C-alpha positions in Angstrom: 140.4 169.3 67.0 140.1 172.8 68.3 137.5 175.1 66.9 138.3 178.1 69.1 135.7 177.7 71.8 136.2 180.7 74.0 136.0 179.8 77.7 136.6 183.4 78.5 132.9 184.0 77.8 132.2 182.4 81.2 134.1 185.2 83.0 131.2 187.6 83.7 128.8 184.9 84.8 129.3 185.6 88.5 126.1 183.9 89.8 126.6 180.4 88.4 125.4 177.7 90.7 125.9 174.7 88.4 128.1 174.3 85.4 128.6 171.4 83.0 131.4 171.8 80.5 131.6 169.1 77.8 133.8 168.5 74.7 136.6 170.4 76.4 139.2 168.9 74.0 137.8 171.3 71.4 138.4 174.4 73.7 141.3 176.7 73.7 142.8 176.8 77.3 141.8 179.9 79.2 144.4 182.7 79.5 144.2 182.8 83.3 143.6 180.4 86.2 140.9 182.6 87.8 138.2 181.9 85.3 136.2 179.6 87.7 137.9 180.7 90.9 135.8 183.9 90.9 132.5 181.9 90.8 131.8 182.2 94.5 128.3 180.7 94.2 129.3 177.7 92.1 128.4 174.5 93.9 128.4 171.8 91.2 130.9 171.4 88.4 131.3 168.7 85.7 134.3 168.8 83.4 134.0 166.4 80.5 135.6 165.4 77.2 134.2 163.4 74.3 134.4 159.7 74.5 137.2 158.5 72.3 137.4 154.9 71.2 139.4 155.0 68.0 143.1 156.1 67.5 144.8 157.7 70.4 144.9 161.5 70.8 148.0 163.2 69.5 150.6 164.5 72.0 149.5 168.1 71.3 145.9 167.4 72.1 146.9 165.6 75.3 149.0 168.5 76.4 146.2 170.9 75.5 143.6 169.1 77.6 146.0 168.9 80.6 146.6 172.6 80.4 142.9 173.4 80.1 142.0 171.3 83.2 145.0 172.8 85.1 143.5 176.3 84.5 139.9 175.5 85.4 140.5 175.9 89.2 137.2 176.1 90.9 136.2 178.4 93.8 136.7 177.2 97.3 132.9 176.8 97.8 132.6 174.0 95.3 130.7 171.0 96.8 130.2 168.5 93.9 132.9 167.8 91.2 132.9 165.4 88.4 135.4 164.4 85.6 134.1 162.6 82.6 136.2 161.0 79.9 139.3 163.0 80.8 142.2 161.7 78.7 145.1 163.5 80.2 147.9 161.4 81.6 147.7 163.2 85.0 145.0 164.8 87.0 145.0 168.6 87.3 147.5 170.0 89.8 144.8 171.7 91.9 143.2 168.3 92.7 146.5 167.4 94.4 146.0 170.2 97.0 143.2 170.0 99.6 143.4 173.8 100.1 141.7 174.3 96.7 138.7 172.1 97.6 137.9 172.6 101.3 134.1 172.4 100.8 134.0 169.4 98.4 131.6 166.7 99.5 131.1 164.6 96.3 133.8 163.6 93.8 133.3 161.4 90.7 136.1 160.4 88.4 134.5 158.6 85.5 136.4 157.0 82.6 139.7 158.9 83.2 141.5 156.2 81.2 145.0 157.6 80.8 145.9 158.5 84.4 148.1 155.9 85.9 148.0 157.4 89.4 145.2 158.8 91.5 145.5 162.2 93.2 145.9 162.4 97.0 142.1 162.5 97.5 142.4 161.4 101.1 143.3 164.8 102.2 140.1 166.5 101.1 138.7 167.5 104.5 134.9 167.3 103.8 134.7 164.6 101.1 131.7 162.3 101.9 131.2 160.5 98.6 133.9 159.2 96.2 133.3 157.2 93.0 136.2 156.1 90.8 135.1 154.3 87.6 136.9 153.2 84.5 140.4 154.2 85.5 141.8 151.5 83.2 145.5 152.7 83.4 145.6 152.2 87.2 147.3 149.0 88.3 148.2 150.0 91.9 146.7 152.3 94.5 149.2 153.1 97.2 150.1 155.7 99.9 149.8 158.5 97.4 146.0 158.0 97.4 145.7 159.1 101.0 148.0 162.1 100.3 150.6 161.6 103.0 153.9 159.8 103.2 154.9 158.8 106.7 158.3 160.5 106.5 156.7 163.8 105.5 154.0 164.1 108.2 154.2 167.3 110.1 151.9 166.3 113.0 152.1 163.4 115.4 148.7 162.1 114.1 147.2 162.4 110.6 143.8 161.4 109.2 143.0 160.2 105.7 139.5 160.5 104.3 138.3 162.1 107.6 134.6 162.4 106.6 134.3 159.9 103.7 131.1 157.8 104.1 130.7 156.1 100.7 133.5 154.8 98.5 132.7 153.2 95.1 135.4 151.7 92.9 134.0 150.3 89.7 135.3 148.9 86.4 139.1 148.8 87.1 140.1 145.9 84.9 143.9 146.1 85.5 144.0 147.2 89.2 146.0 144.6 91.2 147.3 146.1 94.4 145.7 148.3 97.1 147.5 149.6 100.1 147.4 152.7 102.4 150.9 152.7 103.8 154.4 152.1 102.4 155.9 148.7 102.6 157.8 149.3 105.9 157.2 145.8 107.0 159.5 144.5 104.3 162.1 147.0 105.4 161.8 145.9 109.0 162.7 142.3 108.0 166.1 143.4 106.8 169.0 144.3 109.1 169.2 147.8 107.7 165.5 148.3 108.3 165.8 147.1 111.9 168.7 149.4 112.6 166.8 152.4 111.3 163.8 151.6 113.5 166.0 151.2 116.5 167.4 154.7 115.9 163.9 156.2 115.4 162.7 156.1 119.0 165.9 157.7 120.3 165.4 160.5 117.8 161.9 160.9 118.8 162.8 161.0 122.5 165.5 163.6 121.8 163.0 165.9 120.1 160.1 165.1 122.3 157.7 163.9 119.5 156.2 160.4 119.1 156.3 158.7 115.7 153.4 159.7 113.4 150.3 157.5 113.1 147.9 157.5 110.2 144.1 157.1 110.8 142.0 155.9 107.9 138.4 156.0 106.9 137.0 156.6 110.3 133.5 157.5 109.0 133.3 155.1 106.1 129.9 153.4 106.1 129.8 151.7 102.6 132.5 150.3 100.4 131.6 149.0 96.9 134.1 147.2 94.7 132.8 146.0 91.4 134.4 144.8 88.1 137.9 144.7 89.6 138.9 141.2 88.4 142.6 141.5 89.2 142.5 142.9 92.7 144.2 140.4 94.9 143.5 141.6 98.4 141.9 144.3 100.6 144.2 146.5 102.6 145.0 145.2 106.0 144.5 148.6 107.5 141.0 148.8 106.1 139.8 146.1 108.5 141.4 147.8 111.5 140.6 151.4 110.9 137.1 151.6 109.3 135.3 151.7 112.6 132.0 152.9 111.2 131.7 150.4 108.3 128.2 149.0 107.8 128.2 147.6 104.2 130.8 145.9 102.1 129.8 144.9 98.5 132.1 142.8 96.3 131.1 142.0 92.7 133.2 140.5 90.0 136.5 140.7 92.1 137.7 137.3 90.7 141.3 137.4 92.1 140.3 138.1 95.7 140.9 134.9 97.7 140.2 136.0 101.3 137.8 138.4 103.1 138.9 138.4 106.7 139.6 140.4 109.8 137.1 143.2 109.1 136.3 143.8 112.7 133.9 146.7 112.5 131.6 145.6 109.6 128.3 145.8 111.4 125.5 145.1 108.9 125.8 143.6 105.3 128.5 141.7 103.4 127.4 141.1 99.8 129.6 138.9 97.6 128.6 138.2 94.0 130.5 136.5 91.2 133.9 136.3 93.0 135.2 133.2 91.4 138.5 132.9 93.3 137.2 133.6 96.8 138.1 130.8 99.2 137.6 132.1 102.7 135.4 134.5 104.7 136.6 134.8 108.3 136.5 136.9 111.4 133.8 139.4 110.7 132.5 139.4 114.3 129.8 142.1 113.9 128.3 141.4 110.5 124.6 140.6 110.7 123.7 139.6 107.1 125.7 137.7 104.4 124.6 137.4 100.8 126.6 135.0 98.5 126.2 134.4 94.8 128.5 132.6 92.3 131.5 131.9 94.5 132.2 128.3 93.6 135.6 128.1 95.4 134.3 129.4 98.7 135.2 126.6 101.1 135.4 128.3 104.5 133.0 130.7 106.2 133.7 131.1 109.9 133.9 133.4 112.9 130.8 135.4 112.0 129.6 135.5 115.6 126.8 138.0 115.1 125.4 136.7 111.8 121.6 136.4 111.9 120.7 136.1 108.2 122.3 134.2 105.4 121.1 134.4 101.7 122.5 131.9 99.2 121.7 131.5 95.5 121.0 128.0 94.3 124.4 127.8 92.6 126.0 127.9 96.1 124.4 124.7 97.4 127.4 122.5 96.7 130.1 124.9 98.0 128.1 125.9 101.1 127.7 122.2 102.2 131.3 122.4 103.4 130.8 125.3 105.8 127.1 125.9 106.4 126.6 123.1 109.0 129.5 124.4 111.1 128.2 128.0 110.8 124.7 126.9 111.9 126.1 124.9 114.9 128.2 127.8 116.0 125.2 130.2 115.7 123.1 127.8 117.8 125.8 127.6 120.5 126.1 131.4 120.7 122.5 132.5 120.4 120.4 129.5 121.3 118.5 129.7 118.0 118.7 128.6 114.4 120.5 130.7 111.8 118.1 132.2 109.3 119.0 130.8 105.9 117.2 132.0 102.7 117.4 131.4 99.0 118.7 134.6 97.3 116.8 135.1 94.0 118.9 137.2 91.7 
């Protein structure tokens, strides 16, 4: 596969602002990890491999690409980073450390099909836009995504995704579970778990430090989930912590049964082609709802601030079970009719 592409030729190019590197599987790994770190003016970086749809890469080629990406550590001033068709089994180690990317505002991970786990992106201090697309090996996104395990927190309060405004997760066909925190609730249900929790306050009083608290997605304005057919539920913490949320878009999320208790969603909920969705409830601030191809949607309630409803013609039968009650509730609260429109796709 390699033809001896010499990445060292980039070394003297001090003034680079934008750099797109493709077909990296054909390159020899650089001899040092400072090749890009000395590019103080570099703002945009794309690292890409060739799309591979036939037989899997050999072990040697996989090891080579992982080593190459590990050594392409960008300078601290980088603002926009993209991975394309990366086929390593793990992301580069420098993506696991927020100190390497303190200025990063945009991150796109596109078709990284062999990585089973995401890096702790939640600790990037200035990240505003994140798009994860085509990570087909991922079945679960858990606490590692926010980059902090409760037991390892060094401060009494931690923040995950402190400046993230837009999160897009697209084309994740095997993704089933999404959580932000470990499953402490299950441990609390056991005697051992209760005992450990009883001991914890005493320990905290002894050392004068309260138990740590994780804050999540405080500036998130838009969440888009599309083509995630096996995702079963949204994280409970999402509805409680995303206080700036304006738009939630759900498309082709067939296993999702409930959208509820998203207290701060203030503008738009768009739901399209979610075949298993049964209930939308307790979105007290949402003003606009669009629904398309949700044949099992039998309950829509507690949308106290809803002013506009858009339904496609296919929703006429399903909406007959909840639309009259929604209209009556709106009339009682606001003294006017709910605006209902036909949504033309």
